[in-house]
N, C-alpha and C positions, 0 to 999 in steps of 0.2 A: 288608694287606688288611682289609677290616672287615665283618663278618657279623652281622645282626640275627636275633633269634628270638623265639620266644614259646609261651606253654602255650596249651591250646584255648580257654579262658575269657578270656584276655588279661589276667590279674592279674599274670602274670609276665613280664617283658620283659627283655631280655638282648642283650648284644654281645660279640662276639669279636674282638679286635683281634690280628691274626698269621694264619699259615698253619696248614693241617691237615697233618699228615704222613702220616695214613694213615686207612684207610676200610674196615671190617669189617663183615661180614655175620656174627653169630652164633647158631649154632644149637645152643647148649647147653643143655641143661634149665631153668636159672636164669633165662636171657633168654627161653625160651619162655615160662615162667613170669609173668615180670613183663611180658612185652609181651601175652601171650595169642594170639602167633601164632608162626608156623614161625622166627623170628629177629629179633635186634635189628639195627639199623642203626646203627652209631654212629662217629662220627668221632673221632680223636686227634690230640692235640698236646702235645708239651713244652714250646713256645715261645710260643703264641699264649697272649692274655690276657683273662681273663673280666671283664666289668663288668655288675653287674646294673642295671638301668635301673628297674625296679619291681618290687614283690612279692619282695623276697627274704625278706622275714617269714614269705611264703606256703609257702614250701620246706620240704618235710620229707626225711630223708635216710634211708633202710633199708639196712643194713649185714646180709647173710645171715651169721648165726654160723658162724664155722669157715672161711669162704670169702673171696675177694676179691671178692665179689661186691656192689656197691653200687648203688643207685638214689634218685636224688634226683627229686622230684616236686612238682608244684603241690598243697598241701592242699585247694585248693577242687575243680580239676577233675579229678585225678589223673593229668595229663601229664607225661610225663618230660622233665625238664630238665638242665642242663649239670650236672656234676658233678667236683670236683678230688678225684684220686686218686692212690696212692703218696704219702703225705703232702703233697700239693699239686704233685708233680713232673709229674703227668698230668690234661691236660683231656679229658673224654669228654663228647662233645655227641652225643645224639641226632639223628640226620639229620633227621626227622620235624619236629624242632623249629625248624628253620631256616626265617625267612621267604621266602627268594629260591632262585633256581637254586643248586645246589652244582654247582660246575666240576670237583670231583674225583669220579672213578669208584670204586666199591669196588674194593678191593686184592684180596681174597679172601673165600671163605666160610671160617669157621672153626668147629671142633667138630662137623664134619659128619659124624661118629659117632653123634651124639644128635640128628640131622635126624630132624623128623618125618615117618611113613612117608607120609602123605597128600601130602606136599610133591612128590613124584617124579611127573613128568609134567605138570606145571601148564601149562606152554607148550602144551599139545595141547588143554585145555579150552576152552569160548566164552568170548570177550571182548565186553564191553558197554563203551559210552561212559558209560553210567549205569544206575540200577536197571532190570532188565529187566521188562518188562510181564507 
């Protein structure tokens, strides 16, 4: 399987060759801070290969001291991009960086003890196709 992805500004483009083994929605406080949202949505693989097509020189990596939390991002637009973690044994790919539909569904919500209090009951609020008038 081959999957393509990019950052928001299009400077960073990549391909993933191989399958994802899991898909987690992480609600830890670190993921909330680095996404600015209720959770991070990340795909994981120990077998897939990452190929940088363009923009590898634009990628910055932030490792939160004294944790295993790592964020790779485009230095131009700030979009999260894939990272190799655990000494290159684990590929972590932000689901929103993928350019096509993702066939795998999330396996689980994790670190729900840190879930944002305003996240509960969101399925009950109005939904709009685009910005409401």
